[in-house]
N, CA, C and O of each residue as an XYZ file, in Angstrom:
400
protein
N      45.090    -39.178     30.700
C      43.867    -38.400     30.567
C      43.374    -38.014     31.966
O      43.409    -38.826     32.891
N      42.922    -36.788     32.107
C      42.452    -36.289     33.398
C      41.155    -36.979     33.818
O      40.369    -37.432     32.986
N      40.961    -37.044     35.125
C      39.748    -37.651     35.648
C      38.570    -36.713     35.459
O      38.721    -35.491     35.447
N      37.386    -37.310     35.311
C      36.174    -36.515     35.194
C      35.859    -35.868     36.537
O      36.507    -36.149     37.545
N      34.856    -34.998     36.533
C      34.518    -34.232     37.725
C      33.003    -34.288     37.929
O      32.241    -34.289     36.962
N      32.577    -34.334     39.172
C      31.142    -34.393     39.459
C      30.529    -32.994     39.415
O      31.228    -31.989     39.545
N      29.229    -32.952     39.232
C      28.506    -31.677     39.237
C      28.651    -30.982     40.586
O      28.797    -29.761     40.652
N      28.610    -31.762     41.651
C      28.745    -31.204     42.998
C      30.087    -30.500     43.150
O      30.165    -29.409     43.713
N      31.146    -31.133     42.644
C      32.472    -30.530     42.744
C      32.571    -29.265     41.893
O      33.165    -28.277     42.325
N      31.993    -29.285     40.683
C      32.018    -28.095     39.828
C      31.268    -26.955     40.504
O      31.756    -25.826     40.545
N      30.088    -27.246     41.033
C      29.277    -26.212     41.698
C      30.062    -25.590     42.851
O      30.095    -24.369     42.998
N      30.687    -26.430     43.661
C      31.472    -25.938     44.797
C      32.627    -25.069     44.315
O      32.873    -23.997     44.868
N      33.333    -25.525     43.291
C      34.466    -24.763     42.780
C      34.028    -23.433     42.186
O      34.718    -22.427     42.354
N      32.877    -23.411     41.483
C      32.359    -22.148     40.940
C      32.014    -21.186     42.073
O      32.325    -19.997     41.995
N      31.379    -21.690     43.117
C      31.011    -20.850     44.265
C      32.239    -20.289     44.969
O      32.205    -19.179     45.501
N      33.327    -21.063     44.971
C      34.567    -20.627     45.625
C      35.413    -19.721     44.737
O      36.419    -19.173     45.186
N      35.006    -19.562     43.476
C      35.756    -18.716     42.557
C      37.020    -19.378     42.010
O      37.967    -18.690     41.628
N      37.037    -20.694     41.972
C      38.205    -21.427     41.456
C      38.459    -21.051     39.997
O      37.534    -20.700     39.264
N      39.710    -21.130     39.594
C      40.095    -20.783     38.237
C      40.184    -22.030     37.365
O      41.018    -22.905     37.596
N      39.320    -22.099     36.367
C      39.366    -23.130     35.338
C      38.534    -22.625     34.168
O      37.737    -21.699     34.321
N      38.717    -23.225     33.016
C      37.969    -22.828     31.833
C      36.765    -23.758     31.717
O      36.916    -24.978     31.648
N      35.574    -23.173     31.696
C      34.320    -23.913     31.717
C      33.694    -23.809     30.334
O      33.341    -22.718     29.886
N      33.554    -24.954     29.653
C      33.099    -24.954     28.263
C      31.863    -25.832     28.099
O      31.842    -26.997     28.499
N      30.841    -25.241     27.502
C      29.587    -25.927     27.165
C      29.711    -26.394     25.718
O      29.875    -25.573     24.815
N      29.635    -27.711     25.487
C      29.790    -28.231     24.126
C      28.441    -28.558     23.479
O      28.386    -29.246     22.459
N      27.356    -28.060     24.078
C      26.037    -28.231     23.459
C      25.893    -27.216     22.328
O      26.749    -26.351     22.140
N      24.809    -27.335     21.585
C      24.535    -26.396     20.498
C      24.169    -25.020     21.064
O      23.735    -24.905     22.210
N      24.350    -23.981     20.245
C      24.050    -22.601     20.677
C      22.631    -22.467     21.231
O      22.431    -21.819     22.258
N      21.638    -23.075     20.557
C      20.254    -22.939     21.015
C      20.056    -23.595     22.380
O      19.262    -23.111     23.186
N      20.770    -24.693     22.650
C      20.674    -25.342     23.965
C      21.296    -24.446     25.032
O      20.766    -24.307     26.134
N      22.420    -23.848     24.685
C      23.122    -22.948     25.600
C      22.255    -21.727     25.923
O      22.225    -21.263     27.062
N      21.555    -21.214     24.914
C      20.673    -20.065     25.116
C      19.533    -20.414     26.068
O      19.151    -19.602     26.911
N      18.989    -21.630     25.932
C      17.874    -22.054     26.788
C      18.301    -22.263     28.234
O      17.587    -21.861     29.153
N      19.450    -22.884     28.447
C      19.959    -23.170     29.798
C      21.453    -22.919     29.797
O      22.198    -23.544     29.042
N      21.889    -21.995     30.650
C      23.290    -21.620     30.691
C      23.718    -21.523     32.152
O      23.072    -20.846     32.951
N      24.802    -22.198     32.492
C      25.300    -22.151     33.874
C      26.652    -21.440     33.964
O      27.429    -21.678     34.889
N      26.919    -20.572     32.997
C      28.113    -19.737     33.054
C      29.291    -20.205     32.232
O      30.348    -19.575     32.260
N      29.137    -21.293     31.500
C      30.223    -21.781     30.650
C      30.195    -21.061     29.306
O      29.152    -20.566     28.877
N      31.351    -21.007     28.645
C      31.409    -20.458     27.288
C      30.969    -21.550     26.326
O      31.310    -22.717     26.519
N      30.225    -21.195     25.305
C      29.688    -22.175     24.369
C      30.626    -22.381     23.176
O      30.923    -21.455     22.421
N      31.075    -23.618     23.040
C      31.839    -24.085     21.882
C      31.227    -25.425     21.484
O      31.676    -26.464     21.968
N      30.213    -25.432     20.616
C      29.546    -26.687     20.252
C      30.544    -27.770     19.816
O      31.542    -27.486     19.154
N      30.251    -28.999     20.201
C      31.126    -30.134     19.913
C      31.548    -30.184     18.446
O      32.729    -30.363     18.149
N      30.597    -30.027     17.530
C      30.898    -30.103     16.103
C      31.765    -28.975     15.596
O      32.301    -29.057     14.491
N      31.914    -27.909     16.388
C      32.713    -26.757     15.985
C      34.062    -26.683     16.699
O      34.817    -25.732     16.496
N      34.366    -27.673     17.528
C      35.655    -27.644     18.238
C      36.848    -27.575     17.287
O      37.777    -26.811     17.546
N      36.859    -28.353     16.182
C      38.021    -28.256     15.286
C      38.270    -26.834     14.767
O      39.420    -26.414     14.644
N      37.205    -26.098     14.465
C      37.366    -24.734     13.965
C      37.786    -23.767     15.074
O      38.251    -22.663     14.789
N      37.628    -24.170     16.322
C      37.945    -23.291     17.449
C      39.233    -23.667     18.168
O      39.521    -23.130     19.237
N      40.011    -24.582     17.597
C      41.244    -25.008     18.265
C      42.223    -23.861     18.477
O      42.918    -23.815     19.492
N      42.281    -22.945     17.534
C      43.200    -21.813     17.689
C      42.789    -20.964     18.895
O      43.638    -20.565     19.692
N      41.500    -20.690     19.025
C      40.989    -19.911     20.150
C      41.218    -20.647     21.470
O      41.666    -20.052     22.451
N      40.906    -21.948     21.486
C      41.044    -22.737     22.702
C      42.493    -23.077     23.027
O      42.815    -23.419     24.165
N      43.368    -22.983     22.025
C      44.763    -23.364     22.200
C      45.475    -22.667     23.339
O      46.413    -23.223     23.910
N      45.052    -21.470     23.680
C      45.681    -20.747     24.779
C      45.464    -21.450     26.121
O      46.147    -21.145     27.099
N      44.509    -22.396     26.171
C      44.202    -23.125     27.414
C      44.814    -24.525     27.428
O      44.501    -25.316     28.319
N      45.669    -24.848     26.474
C      46.185    -26.213     26.315
C      46.783    -26.796     27.590
O      46.626    -27.990     27.846
N      47.444    -26.005     28.371
C      48.124    -26.495     29.569
C      47.326    -26.186     30.839
O      47.803    -26.451     31.942
N      46.137    -25.639     30.700
C      45.330    -25.252     31.858
C      44.125    -26.175     32.004
O      43.770    -26.901     31.076
N      43.506    -26.138     33.171
C      42.344    -26.990     33.411
C      41.137    -26.504     32.614
O      40.792    -25.322     32.630
N      40.513    -27.437     31.925
C      39.281    -27.181     31.190
C      38.239    -28.172     31.690
O      38.505    -29.371     31.773
N      37.056    -27.671     32.022
C      35.925    -28.536     32.367
C      34.894    -28.365     31.263
O      34.427    -27.257     30.999
N      34.542    -29.477     30.618
C      33.534    -29.441     29.560
C      32.238    -30.034     30.092
O      32.242    -30.903     30.963
N      31.121    -29.540     29.543
C      29.837    -30.133     29.909
C      28.901    -30.112     28.716
O      29.048    -29.306     27.797
N      27.940    -31.015     28.753
C      26.876    -31.047     27.750
C      25.561    -31.198     28.513
O      25.445    -30.721     29.641
N      24.593    -31.843     27.921
C      23.300    -32.003     28.575
C      23.345    -33.071     29.668
O      22.916    -32.830     30.796
N      23.868    -34.257     29.325
C      23.917    -35.346     30.308
C      25.284    -36.014     30.420
O      25.481    -36.807     31.341
N      26.222    -35.742     29.546
C      27.569    -36.269     29.668
C      28.247    -36.825     28.431
O      29.458    -36.652     28.295
N      27.531    -37.493     27.506
C      28.222    -38.118     26.365
C      28.965    -37.155     25.446
O      30.094    -37.448     25.050
N      28.377    -36.027     25.095
C      29.084    -35.076     24.225
C      30.295    -34.494     24.938
O      31.334    -34.254     24.323
N      30.154    -34.270     26.235
C      31.283    -33.781     27.016
C      32.430    -34.771     26.998
O      33.594    -34.382     26.899
N      32.102    -36.052     27.094
C      33.129    -37.080     27.044
C      33.822    -37.101     25.688
O      35.042    -37.251     25.615
N      33.045    -36.950     24.611
C      33.648    -36.906     23.270
C      34.540    -35.673     23.122
O      35.616    -35.750     22.529
N      34.090    -34.533     23.665
C      34.894    -33.307     23.617
C      36.201    -33.498     24.379
O      37.262    -33.081     23.916
N      36.122    -34.127     25.544
C      37.323    -34.391     26.341
C      38.309    -35.242     25.546
O      39.499    -34.930     25.490
N      37.818    -36.313     24.934
C      38.691    -37.196     24.152
C      39.307    -36.452     22.968
O      40.493    -36.611     22.680
N      38.500    -35.641     22.285
C      39.000    -34.900     21.131
C      40.078    -33.899     21.555
O      41.161    -33.868     20.972
N      39.782    -33.086     22.565
C      40.753    -32.072     22.992
C      42.038    -32.723     23.495
O      43.134    -32.231     23.225
N      41.905    -33.820     24.220
C      43.089    -34.534     24.691
C      43.919    -35.028     23.510
O      45.148    -34.967     23.542
N      43.251    -35.516     22.473
C      43.973    -35.998     21.283
C      44.679    -34.858     20.548
O      45.591    -35.092     19.755
N      44.251    -33.635     20.815
C      44.859    -32.461     20.185
C      45.928    -31.809     21.066
O      46.403    -30.715     20.764
N      46.303    -32.486     22.156
C      47.391    -32.000     22.997
C      46.984    -31.244     24.244
O      47.849    -30.757     24.972
N      45.687    -31.132     24.515
C      45.242    -30.480     25.748
C      45.538    -31.431     26.906
O      45.254    -32.625     26.821
N      46.107    -30.901     27.979
C      46.649    -31.767     29.027
C      45.758    -31.976     30.239
O      46.004    -32.899     31.016
N      44.731    -31.152     30.429
C      43.932    -31.259     31.656
C      42.463    -30.963     31.366
O      41.927    -29.945     31.803
N      41.820    -31.865     30.625
C      40.412    -31.699     30.265
C      39.591    -32.674     31.099
O      39.898    -33.864     31.172
N      38.540    -32.146     31.727
C      37.665    -32.969     32.566
C      36.221    -32.822     32.081
O      35.779    -31.729     31.727
N      35.505    -33.932     32.073
C      34.091    -33.925     31.692
C      33.254    -33.847     32.964
O      33.494    -34.594     33.913
N      32.272    -32.945     32.987
C      31.363    -32.846     34.124
C      30.312    -33.953     34.002
O      29.418    -33.889     33.158
N      30.435    -34.948     34.847
C      29.537    -36.102     34.820
C      28.098    -35.677     35.114
O      27.855    -34.912     36.047
N      27.156    -36.165     34.329
C      25.746    -35.829     34.530
C      25.304    -34.591     33.787
O      24.105    -34.353     33.638
N      26.262    -33.787     33.313
C      25.955    -32.605     32.513
C      25.105    -31.570     33.234
O      24.935    -31.603     34.453
N      24.579    -30.647     32.431
C      23.793    -29.551     32.975
C      22.508    -30.061     33.634
O      22.000    -29.441     34.567
N      21.985    -31.192     33.148
C      20.755    -31.751     33.719
C      20.962    -32.051     35.200
O      20.152    -31.652     36.037
N      22.031    -32.744     35.519
C      22.300    -33.074     36.915
C      22.707    -31.828     37.705
O      22.319    -31.671     38.862
N      23.481    -30.952     37.086
C      23.929    -29.724     37.759
C      22.724    -28.904     38.230
O      22.703    -28.427     39.365
N      21.728    -28.742     37.364
C      20.550    -27.932     37.720
C      19.717    -28.567     38.812
O      18.980    -27.866     39.505
N      19.814    -29.868     38.984
C      19.101    -30.531     40.071
C      19.718    -30.225     41.430
O      19.073    -30.432     42.459
N      20.947    -29.739     41.451
C      21.640    -29.414     42.709
C      21.136    -28.120     43.315
O      21.281    -27.906     44.518
N      20.556    -27.264     42.516
C      20.160    -25.932     43.009
C      19.019    -25.976     43.976
O      18.586    -24.934     44.468
């Protein structure tokens, strides 16, 4: 299983234009309220979106939620489905927004 990633590292990589798939696993309404550029795939809807996400199976995916637990569950689920490089953003969007 891939190692998690800090908010500081994600912010730096986004600023540098690094290539990775950034996924917000919070609910749509949470994503609408606060969005840091990730695509929204709510945790409870990941099974229905496996076909869409499947194109990223061998590529780096960074998942985030509000503070970290849902992101960790998403990482475990996607890894169990054959995704090879899923990382959870530790601290979630809450910590990320404190960096600004």
